[in-house]
N, C-alpha and C positions, 0 to 999 in steps of 0.2 A: 117530757115534763118531769121535774123533780118533785117527789112527794116525801114529806116527813111523817114518821110514825112515832107513837109514844111507846117507849120501852119500859117495861116493868121488870125489876129484878127482885128475886126472893132468895134469901139465904137458906140453903139446904145442907144436909149432912156432908155431901161430897163437894160443896162449894157454893155455886150460885146457879139459879135457873133464870133465864131471860125469856120474855114473851112480849109480843107486840099487842097492845091493847086493841087497836083497830083491826088486827088480823091475827086472832088467837091461834091459828094453825101454825104460825111461825113461832117456834119455841125451841130452846136449846139449853145446854148446860155448860159450865166451865168451872175449873178449879178456883179461879180468881175472877173478880168482877171485870177485869180488863180482858181476860180470855173469853168470858161469857159475852161481853160486848162484841168482840171480833167474830165469835161464832154466830151471834145473832145477825150481824151484818151479812155474813156469808149465807146464812139460812134465808134471809130476806132476798138476796140476789138470786138464789136458786129457785125460790118460790115464784118470783116475778118471771123468771125465764120459763118455768114449767107452765105457769098460767098463760103466758103469751103463746107458747107452743101448742097449747090445747085450745086456744081461742077464747079463753075465759077472761072476764073483766077483772083487772087487778083492783082490790079494795082501796078505797080512798083513805089516805092518812089524815091525821089531824095536825097538831102543832108538834114541833120537836121538843120532847120532854122526857127526861129519864126519872123514873121513880126509884130511887136508891133504897136498899133495905136499911132498916134501922137496926143497929147493933144493940143487943141486949146487955 
């Protein structure tokens, strides 16, 4: 079953931080928003695999939505 998650991006000094709203443990950083997005996808895949291997229930996602940072 395919689940969508809400990605929230925050501008930080070194680039961007990405985190899943429904699964806050999935968090990463990237120099660009595109790099951060790819890193977040990779982190999500790794967390799903780790949870499955440990027999844990994977958190349910919401709708697919990206909250992009507002540039000052």
